[in-house]
N, C-alpha and C positions, 0 to 999 in steps of 0.2 A: 353525517350533518356536515353540511360546510363550517367551518369554526369566521367568525367575525375575526379579521386583522388584526387587534389588540388580544385578542383570545386565544389567537393561534400563535402569534409572538410572545405571548406569555406563557404558554404551555412550554414550548420550545425551548425557552432560558429556564424555565424548571427542569426540561429534561437532560439541558447540558448542562446544567450546576450538578444533578446527579449521576452523570459520568463520568465529570471533573472530580468529584470526590472519590470516586470511585475508583480512577484510575489513583490516583495521587495513592489512598491510602492501602492498595496494591501493593504498588512503589514503594513505601513506606512500609508496610510488615517485611515487603522483602527486604531494604536495606536495613532496618534494626533486626529480621530474626538469622539472617541469612549468615554464611562466611564469605568470606570472597571467594575461596573455590567453588562454594557449590552456587555461589551470581554467576561466577564465569562459566561454569556447566551449564548453564542456564542460556548461557549464550549472551547476558545482561553485562557481563562486564570483560575489562580485559587485564587481566595483572601486569609484573615485573616489566615495568617500563622502565626510558627511560627517557628526555625532555634530548632531542637531536638539535632542535634549533628552533630560534623565534625571525621570525618576518612579520610583515605588515600588509595586512589582507585589507577586503573592501570597507571602507567606513572608517576604517583606521584602525580596524582591532587589532592586535596581537594574533598574529596566527601560530598555538604550538606545534611543532612534528615531536611526534611520540615513533619511538621505536624499542625495541626487545633490550632491557639491561642484558652487557650482553655475557655477566654474567649466571645470565639462565637461557643462554642461546640454545642451547642442546636440551630444555626441559621440555619431554615427552607432549607435545605439542594437542593433547587429546584430553590427558587425566590428570598433567599437570604434577608426576612424577618426576625422577630424573631419569635421563635415557634421549634416545636418540628417536622423536616424532617420524609423523610418516612426512611432514615437510617439510622443504631446504632449515637447514638451522641457522637460527635468526628471521626466521618468518612469523610473521604472528597469529596465535593461536586462533582456533576456530573460533567463532562469536557471532553474536545479532546484533553487534550494534552496525547503524545502517545513516548515509550519508542524510543529516539536516537531524540526525538524532541530538535533541537536550541530555547535555552528560556532563558530570564532572571530575575532573584532574586531580587528584590529590596523594598527599604519601601511602602508602600501602601498610598497613597492618600488618605488623610483625604475629607470625604463627603463637608466639608467647601470650600477644595482647589479652589482656581480662575484656570483660566484656563492654563497662566504662568504657576503659579506652579504644576500644574497637570504635563504638559508634558516634564519639568524640571525632576522632579522624575521619569518621564516613560521613561527617558533618562541615568537615574543611576541606577546603582547596577553592579550585575555579573553576565555573560553570563556563561553558561553555557552547557554539554550537560545530558537530563534526561536520565541518566540510569537504574534505574528501581519504577514501581508506585504499588503502596501495597492501604489496603483500607483506613487506616490511614495515610499513609504517601509515599510522593513521592521523589524519590534521585536526585540530580543533581550534576555530576561532572563538576566543573569551570573550564574552559576555553571552546573550542568547536573544533571538531573534536578530533585526537588523540595527542594535542598537550597540553600544559600547559595552552597555549593563552595568552589574551592580561591582564591576570584582575590580581592586584595585590594584595599579602596576607592580606594587610590593607583594600582592598574591603572586602574581605568574614572576614572578623572579625567586620566589620560594621556592618557587621547583626547579631549578637550574640544575641541583646537584640530589640525590637520594634516588632512591624505589619506588615505583609511582605506581598507579592504577588509572585508568578509567571506566565508570559507571553510570545505566545509563538510568533517565531519571525523565520524571512525567514533564511533559510540552506544556507549557502553561501556555506558551503566547499562541499554539492554536486556537485555543479558548479565550483567548484576549481579544482578537481576533474577530473570530464567529460573536462572542458578545455583543462587541462594538456593533457590528451589521443588525444583530436582533433591539439593540437599544434604540438605535437608530430608528431603523422599521418602527418597534411600537412609541416610540414620541411623533409619528407620521400624520397626519390626518388625513383618511380616504380619499380626500378630495387634491390631495398631494402627493400624493403615489402618484408617478408618471404611468405612461399608457401604459409600460409590459406591467411592471411591476401590479398593475390593475387586474391587466387578467391573469397573472401567477395566482393570485389572492382571490379571485372567482367573482370580481366585482364587475372586471366586462370579461366579455362571453372574446373567444379567440377569434381572431378576424376572418374570413375562407381567404385561402390561397390564391392570386392573382392569376385565373384562367389562362390568361395572355402568357404568362411566363411559364405555366406548368405546359404549354402544350409546342412553348420555342424550342429551339434546336442547336443543342448547345455544343462548342465545340471541344469535347473533353480531354484534361491533359494524356491523362494513363490511356490507353488505350484497349484493356485488359479487365474493364472495370464490363461487370452483366447486366445486365436489364436491370431488375431488382436495385442495383446502387446506383444505376445512371436515375432511377425512378425518383430513388429517395434522395438524392443530391436538388435534380426538377422542381421536386414538393419541397425540399427546405429554402429554395431558393424564390423559388413562388410565395409564401410563407409569411405574413407582414408583421407575425410577432413573435407564433411559438409552433415548433415542428421538434417530432421525437425521432431519431432513428434508431430503430428496434434491432440489435443485433447479437441473434444469439451465436453460440459457440462456432468459430471457424470461419464466419461469415465476411471477415474480408469488412469489418468497421470502421479499422483504422486506414484501410487503405479510401474509403468513402470518406471519410472527416476529411483528410488530406486535400483530395480531387475537391471536395464542396469549400475550403479557405485558400484554393487555388481559383476557384471559379468568383468566389467572393471578391477576392483582389482585383479580377477582370473588372468589376466595377466599380474598382477604384473606394468598396469598402477597408474599414479598420477591423480585427477584427482582434479578442480578449481569449484564448485559446484555456480553459484553464482542468484539470483534471484529479482527483482525489490524493495520489501518490506521484512521488518522482518518478515512479516506473511509466507510469500511464500519460505523463508529459512528454516528457523523455522520445518514447515511440515515436510522439508526433513530428516533435525537433529531427530527427532522424528522418522519418522520409521528407516530412517535407522540403527538407535542406536537397535528397536525392531529388527529390521530382523537378527543383524550381533552385539550384543552388545559389542564384542572383535576386534572389528574395529578401529584402529585409531583412529579419526579426531579429526579437533579443529572448534571450530562455531568462526568466529573474529566478529566483536565489540560488541551488547550489544542485546540483544538475547530480542525481546518483549512481546512477553508469559514468564512469570516464572514458567517452567513447569521444574521440578527436572534433566529430561532427558534430557534440554534443556539446564539449568546453565552450567550440570557438565561435560559437553563437551568444555562449551566456553572459551576464555582466560580469559577472565575474574576471574572464577574460577579456571582453572587450571594451573595459577601461585600461588596460594593460596596453592594446596593441591597437586600436581604431587611432585615426587622427586626433580626436576627441583625448582620447582618456592618455595620449601621447604628454600632453604640456601637465599633468602630473608626477608621472614618474618617477623626475630629478626629487621634489621634494618624499617619493615614497621613499626611494634609495638611502637619501638622508636618513629619515626614520629610521631605516634596517642597519644601517652604520653606527648609529646610537645605540637600539640595541645589545646591537654586538661589542658595541665596546664596554655595554658592567660589563664583560666578564674578565677587564684587562681593570677593572676601578679599584685602587689600593685599598680603598674604605668605602664603610655604611655611608659614609654621606657623601663619596664622590658618587657611587651610584645614585641615590638620593637626587642631586643635584641632574645628574645625567634624564632619570626618569621625566624630573619637569619638561625637562627642555625637548625631552618625546613628547610630554602632553602638550604644550605649544605645539608645537609640532603641527601635533594630530589635527587642532583646530586648522588652520591653513589647509589640510591634507583634507578634512572633510568638505571646505568652501568648497576649494575645486576640483575635486572631486564629484558635488554635488549639481555643479554643471554639467561635468563631462556625462552624467546618469541622464539628466533631462534630455541633453543633445540627443543620446544615442534611443533613448524611449521613444522620443516624438519622432525622432524619424523612423523609425522602428511601423511595417504595418501590418504584422502581425508580434505581437509581444502572447509569451506562453507562460502559464505558473500553476504552482498547485493553488486548491483553492482559496485556501490560508494565505499563500503568495502575494494571493493580491491584492489581498487588504495592506504591502505595504506601501506607504507613500508616495515611494518611486515608482508606482504603474498606474496615477496619475499626472505622470510629469510630463512633458511635450507643452504645452501650449507655447512655448517660445518658440517652436519648431513650426507653431503652426496647425498643429495635427491635435488638438486636445479631444480626449473621449476616444472612443469607442465606437462603430455603427453595430455590432455584433458579437455577442459571446457564445463563444459553443463549449459545452462538458461535457466530457469524455467520461466514461466509467459512471455516467452521472447513477447507475441502481446500485455502483457500490461510495456513495458519497452522501455525505451525511445531508440532508434538510440546513439546516443554518449555514454549511458551510458554500454552499452552494449559492445562497444569499450574501457572501461577499463579495465575488464578482459583479453581483446584481447592483450592491450600493455603491461601490465603487465604476460603472458603468453610468447608475441613474440617468445624469444629465442628458445624455447622449445614444445608450444603447436604447436598438427598437426592436432585436431581435434576439431571441431566445433559442440556441436547438440546442436541444439535451439528446445526448448518442449510448446506447447500454442495452442491459440486460436485464429487466427486473426479474424474471425468473432465474438467476445465477442467485450467490449468494450477498446478501443485501449487507449494510458495514458492520464489523466486528462489535456488539456494542457490551463491554464491562457489567453496563448495570443493569440487564436486560436478564430475564431468564430464572429469576430466583436472588442473582446475585445480589443484588442489592437487600438491605437488613428488611426485616419486616418494618423495626421502631427506624429507620432509615424513611423507612417507602412510607408510612402514616404521616411524620411528621410533615416531607412533602406535598402529599396529596392533600392535608391539612394547608401549609402553605400556597400551593393554588389555588384551593378551592376558597381562601382570604383574597386573593389577588382577582379573582374576578370575578367573586362579590361587588370589589369596589366598580369591577367597570361595568357591573348589576350586565353579568350573563347572566342568560336564563337557565334552569335545571336540565333540560335538556341539551342546551351545549356543551352545559359543566361533566356531564355523563360521556359526550363525545369527546371531549379534553381532554378525559384522563385515561380516554384507552388509546392516544399518541404512545407511540415510541418513536424513538431515535430512529427503528428500521425502518417507519415509514420513509423513506426516499418519496423528495421532490417530481422525479421520474415515475415514480406507484399513483402517486397525488394526484398528479394531473393527469395520466391517465385514466384512475378513476372516473375525475369530475367531467373530465370533457370526454370521455372517449376512444375509441380507434380513428376517429377523421384525423386527429392529430399526431400522429404517427403514420411511418413507410416500416415497413419489416424489410430483413435483406436473406431471403430466402435458398440463396447459393452459398452452401458451405464447400471448404476447401482442406478440409482436414481429417473427416475419420471414414469409414470403412463404411458399407453402406447397412450393414450387420449391425455397425457398432450406433450410425445416429438414427436408426429408424425406432426405435423405444424412445428416449427424448423427444424427438418429433412428432409421433403420435399422442403421448402425452403433456405434450406442455405448449408443442407451436402449433397444436393444430393439423396437424401432418403436410403443413407447408414447406418445410426444410426438405434441401434435394441435393446429392453429392453430386459434385464436379466429378463429368467423369473421368477426370483423374487419378482421382482418389477410392469411386466407388467399387474397385474390388484389390488395391494392391495390400499385401502381405507380409511380413517378416519375412519368408523366402525369397520374395522378389525385390528385397531391399542389394540395394548397386556393390554394396563391398563383399557381396556370397553368403550366405546364410543355407544350409545345409534345410533342405526341406523334411519335414519332421511332424510329428502329430501340433508338437504345440507350435510351428512358425508355418505352417498351412490353414491355421483354423486364428477368426478374426474372431470372436469370440468364444471364453472360456469359463467356468462353471464349477468352484471346487464347492461342492454342498456338506458340508460339515453335519451335517443334521441329525439326532438321535443322544446329542447327550455329552458326546467323549470329546467334545471340546469346548469348557465349559469357560467362561471368563470371569476374569477376577476384578475389585476394584482395591485399589488403595486406602490400605491400611493406615489412618494418619494417628496410629497409637506407637504403631509400629516404627512409621517411618518421616517421622516430625517435618523433617527441613524439605524433603519431597516434596511431600503433601503441598507444602506450602506452592509449587510452582506445577505440580499434574492434581492441587484437588482430588474431587473423587473422580478422576479420571478413570476407563476402563481397558483393561488388560486383554490377553487372550493367546498364553506361552505358544501350543500345540497351533493354533491359526497361521503365526507368527511362521511356525516351522512348515507349516504350507508352502506359506510365500518364498521362503529362503528356496525350498525343492524344486517351487516353477521358477523361480530366478535365476536355481543353476540352469537347467533344462534349457533355457533359454538362450542363453550365454555359451554353454557346452554347445547349444548348436551352432550359435557364430556371431549370435548378435552380439553389438560392446554395448559394455556396461552405460556406458554414457547417453543409449538411447532406452534407457530404460528407466521410468520412475515406479518406485514403490509408495504408496500415500492410504492413510485413514484418516477416520474424522476423529480417531483418540491420542493425546499426547503420549499416555501412557506408555499406547502397543507401539507411537510412533519410537520412543526410546529402545523398548525389548526390540525392535526393527533395528533401529543402529547399531544396538552393541552383537546382534548376528552378522551384519550383511556390511556395516561400515565397513572395516578393516578389510574382509577381501577383496571389496569391491567399490573402490575408493572413485570408482567415475559412476557408481551408481546416484542416482537422487532420491534422496529420501525427507517427506515430507507433510507436513497434515493437509487434507483436503481445501479448509480455508485457505491455508499459505499460496498453493500449487494452481488457486483462480486465476486464471489469463494464460498458464503455461500449458506444454503439449510437450509429447514424446512418443516416438514408435510405438512403444509397447508400455503399457500401464497396468499394475497390478494394485487392486483394491482390500486392504482388510479390511472388513464390516466391524468384529470385532464380537458384538451381543451375541450370546449366548446363552439361556438364564429358561429355569421352569417358566419363572412368572412371565414369559414372551414380551419385553421389555427393553424399548431398544432406543427410552431416551431423545436425545437429538440427533440421531439419524434418522427420528421421523421425518424429518425437515426435508421436503421435496426439493428445495432450492441448492441443497446442500448434496445432495445425489446426484445432479443434474449436471453438476461440476464433479463430482467422481468420474460419474460414467462419461464424460465429451474429452476428457483431455488426449485418448491415444490416438492416435493414425491408425496405428493397421493394427495394434493387437491390445484385447479390455479382459483381463483374467481379473473377475473377483472370488473373491475366496469370504466363505459368509455362511453361516447357518439358515436355512430358508425357511423352517419353524418357527424358528425367532424373530426373523425380520419378516417373514413374512405377515404376523397377524400383528405389524408394528402401524399398519395405516392401509387403507386402499391405495393409494401410489405405491406401497411397496409389496402389498399384494399379487399388484399388474407386475412388480420389474421382477417377483422372484420370477411369475408365470410365463414371462417374456424367456428368461433366463433358460430357466427346465425345455423352452418349446425349442427355440434357438440356435442355443449353446453349443457347444461340447460340453454335454455336462458330465463332471467326474464327480467321485465319495471316493478321499483318498480316506486310507487307513494308517492308524497310528507303526505299524509292521512299516509303512513306508519312508516313514518319516526322522531325519539327522536329529536325535534330542538329544546330542552330547553338548 
């Protein structure tokens, strides 16, 4: 049942609040109960740091450059013990902190610190945004989001000496922007919604595409596009308000989006391009610049990858290098000189006076910089940002340049973006945008939701449902509509919803894939994409033995599909025991693992590498974090180039060879979240030339009808193997 706009946005706000509460609770639990070393091993913290320098960044914020404390430069970078690590001395240890993360920089608790003292230190320090990550340093801009934040300069000054650490925090900036958009929409009457918004809410039907434009011959910039890509572009161009581009794995979705943007620019359309992650946006920036170097574009926010082709178009760099930016550089340099002079101050009073001067200079700097930003964004034909990044006030700048607003909104990876996030750019461009193009694949994994799958406590769920019921009653919502509202989850994306509401007439499928061998592609195509996927000629039969650097032809390298069936009960799974490993269980929960299955994975990886396949061309993935931890322990040191990760984290990636460990093997034939076919779709569509699956067909095959079909397909089409314990290296 389709909800009224008020009921829909009320429900979205309820779900978003539950998700934020869950994320904050999880982060708080980790920070309060886990030692710094445990957080570091989980990738949530970087230890033993010093301040290298303080500079001025965008918005006048102080940017803190942090490097490894020289006294700990030779620390083993994997386990935190003294010794020579696998990285160069002085490199940052391996960690999971990324550009754009909200972090706290503070004094590092000593190993002898008591729990109370440790928790007090954990709450102190400077909060900020990670703006850059290098091999030997990371940069944090003090203050959250685009503002200076609540940190005082004295807090930053206090970091100048001592051993520090950086720990990842929950990002409330994202939630604030999504909440802002939903609240604004909730307060809008049905009559006040824009024509585009009315279509997205089911108040008006999508307008049929312009038949004349559908038939017109476009001159494509990219001559290599296939017919399905060209058809999708024509369809999006001819659509008057809404178009969906369905891009299964390896079908050239990014190339299609870039061509669509270039075609829109030919028609003098101004485009706002968004995605749920920095990586999704940066991929488009790179390809767009390569296809049309002269197109004026601005990348909002902090690029996740530090490639020059991305950085040179980021707002951060343009405010320094453009003509408009030159006028603010003098005052920026003066601020940096003042900050540097604090080190030479004779006493605390002198330091305080210097920081006061910095404060006054920053006011003038932000005023000048604001005019520069207005000019840069207003003069750009394409503005690119993450979904929540589009909520920055800077995105609406540019009226002085005569280009207010955007004509078209393009959202990439729309199957992975929260519905609430997608509404941020739609609200920002409400007065001008007439068309929305969503590109993605709803048959791959949806957004990762912490509050779903039973993770929300029963009492909290009951309270939330009661509050939602009360809010909906105030809106005079009918019982049937209330029931429908209670079934909604954040995993239901805008892409899903619109496809369900309006059917396949609003979308076009990209049907030619350029990644997988035909035999790897066939099962997902037949079961999920109605058999419509076609393998491009260049990839249909390519194998590991055909790699250009010379690989021996073996039973492994000549096979595109291998299945190690561990049925029979000799490879049992196990669950982490919270009583035995309480700290570990905080990070892994009740995650499953399978030591013997991991040994089979190791054996197969060794065979591939012995045949000449480079370790950097191989990925090992698994749905379970506990299994990933075991695999890392077995393989990381011996094969540093090998990529190990979770299935969820590997979405959007690809490798020549992929080994998948399914883990589940039990007498009850329970498969848990392995039964999610979208998760399996991701797992089986990552490889180019070789897919190896390790799992128990007896357990997995009884998990769902989809899994039963997959096991049957593997038995009939893969090189089927039954490993014995005698073959395995169990040392």
